[in-house]
N, C-alpha and C positions, 0 to 999 in steps of 0.2 A: 436658054434656060434648062436646068435639068430637070427632068420631071419628076415629081414627089412621087416617093414610092408609099403605097398603101402601107398601114398602120397593121393591118395582118399580114404585110407582106413577109417572109420570112421564116412565119411559122407553122408548126405541125397543122396537122388533119386537126380540126376542135371535136370536143368529148363530147358522146352523145349525153342530153339530159334523162338522166332517167329519174322519173315520178312515182315514188311506191304508195299508194295508197294503205294509210295503217287507220285508217278508221272502222270499229269494230261494227258498229251498223251499215250496214248497206245503203245507201243515199236511195237505191231504187226500190228495193223490195221493202226495206223499213226491217227487214230479219238480223240477227246475230250472225256474224261471220267468225267461222272457227278459228281459233287463233292460228299463226301460221309458226313455222320454224324459221330463224332468223335467219335470211339469207348473208352467205356471204359475196362479197363485192368481186366483181372475177379475178384474177390475177394476186388474188389475196390468200393467205392460208392463214388458220387459224391458227390464234396464237395457244402455244401451250404454257403453263404455269408454270413459273421458276419455282423450285425448290417443294417442301412437303406441302399435302394441301391443307385444309380445313382440318380435317378430321384426324392427321397423323399429329399435328399440334397438340387438337386437343388430348389425344391419347396419349401423349411423352406429358405433359403436365398433369395427367390426374393419375396417382395408383393407382395401383391393380386395389381389387378390391379384398385381398386376404391382407394386404398391408394396411388397409382401412379397419379394420375388425382387428388388426393386432393394437393398432392407436386405442382403439373406440376401449380394448380391452384396458388397456395402461392407464388409460384419463382414469377410466370407470374406479380402480384396484387404487388410485391416487386419492381419489374425492374419497373411499370408502375409509380408505387410513387417516385423512386429515378429519373426516367427518368422529371416525373412533378418539384419536387425541382430541379433538375437541370434548365432547363428552365424557372422557377421560378426566380432562381440565377443570371440567366444573364439576364433578364429582368430590374433588380433590379439594376443590375452593368451598364449598358450601359443607363440607366436614369440617373444616378448618374453621371455617366462620360460626361452626355448631359449637366445636371445643372451644373456641374465643369466648361464647355465649356462655357456656357451661363454666366455664374459670371461673367469669366474672359474677356468676349466681354465688357460686359456691365460697369463693373469698368475701362476699355480701353477709351469706351465712353461716359462715363461721363464724365472722365477728358478734354475731347475736347468740352464741352457744352460750355465755356466761348469763345473758337475760335469761336464758330455757331455765338454766338451772337453780336463777334466785324463782322461778317462777314453782320448778318443782320443789325447793324446799319451804317454799310459804303456803302451796298445797297439804305437804306434809305437815307442817304443824298447824294447817288448818285455817290459817289467815286467808288464803285464797277464796274469799265471799263475794258475793253481789256483784256491783259492775266493774269491780279491778278483774273479776274472774271469768265476766264476760269478753271486756278485750285481753285478756290471754288467751284465750279458747280463739277468738279469730285471728290469734297473731299467729299461732302452734299451727292452725287449720291452711292459714295461708302460708306458709311454710313449708306443710308437707304436700299442697296442690303445687310447691312449687319444685318439689323432689328432694326432701329432707325426708329423711329417716330412722327412726330411733331405733336403739340395739340392745340389748343389754338386763335381763332376768333373771330371775331364779329359776335353776332349773334348766338352763341351755348347757348344751357341752361348749366346755372350753371351746375354745377356737383360737391359737396365738398370734392372730391376725389381726382379728377387733377385738381382743379383752387383753387388758393388760393387768397379771397375775398379780396383786401384793398381799396374800394370804394365802396361806395355802395347808391343809389338814388331811387327813385319812379318816374313812370310816368306811365299814362294811356294806353300808346300805347304797351305796354307788357303783353302777359296774364301773363306771371309767372316770374321768377329770369333767367334773363336772360345777357350773358355775351356782356357789351357795348364797351369796353375798355381793350384792352391787351398792358401789359405793359413788360411782358415777358412772350417768347412763355417758354409751357413746351413740356418735351419728356418722350418718354417710349419705350422701349426697349423689343420688345417680349412682355408677361405680365408683365414686371416691369416697373411701374413709375423711372424714376428715378430724374425730377423733373414736379414739379407740376405750371401751369401759374399762375402769378401773372395779375390779370385781376380785376376791375371793372366792378360789377353789379348794375342792374338798375331791379326793383322789380315793380309789378303791383299799381297803385295803381287809386282804383275808382273814376269814376271825380262825383262833385258833383250834386244832385238834385238840380233843379231850384226851384226857390222859390216859395211860393204860396200866391198869392194876397189876401188882407185882405176881408172881406164881412163888409159892410157897413150897422149898426141896422135900423129899419125902422125907420122912424121918424115923428108921428103923423098922423098913420095910413096909412100909403105911403106902397105901393107894394117894396119890397127889389130890387133891379138892376138886379139882375143874374135868378129872377126869378126863388126863391123857395120856397119849400112847407114847411108850419108850422108844428107843430104834430096833427094839427086838420084836417090836408089836404084840408087845403085851401090855397089859394097863398095870 
């Protein structure tokens, strides 16, 4: 019989078993052991990291401080420009809305002008009395608070932009074109003229210069009556 070979036959020498005590507390003394540097197994070399380190990759990913400040200033300028555009847009919308409201009010007030003319004629004839006058006064006060303003009275300086002249006279008593007759009052609402005033205008007329009395010529060598001197300097 062929003798059986041992299982360990043909193999090299067995590697020694190394036991490392990695306990941080010494079981005998109970003190904390100082951290020891990691030992590299015999025959092994420390492995070098392939490629750039973590710090190198962070430096490549993060831009420089000057680039960050430049981008921040650009974004801040964009934000300020957008805020200015939005503020201008809001002002323009508010202005357009106010113009529409004022136009609507002026249209309504313009339809009431014939009624105000009737009230004014009734007041001139003495018919605006009692409760009727109280209602008329409230109506006029409400329209004035809304922005209605009447113009056109005697003694005003004539303004062709708000006065419509239907009569013209001259007089030396006025210094320039002056409203002397008001046939229909004018009204404005805010800056808008709803209706021009119908007026009569009187313009300045210079007075006539006094006529000079003629001087009688000398007769028979007589001296002039006014004591004038002739060309030779003699009376």
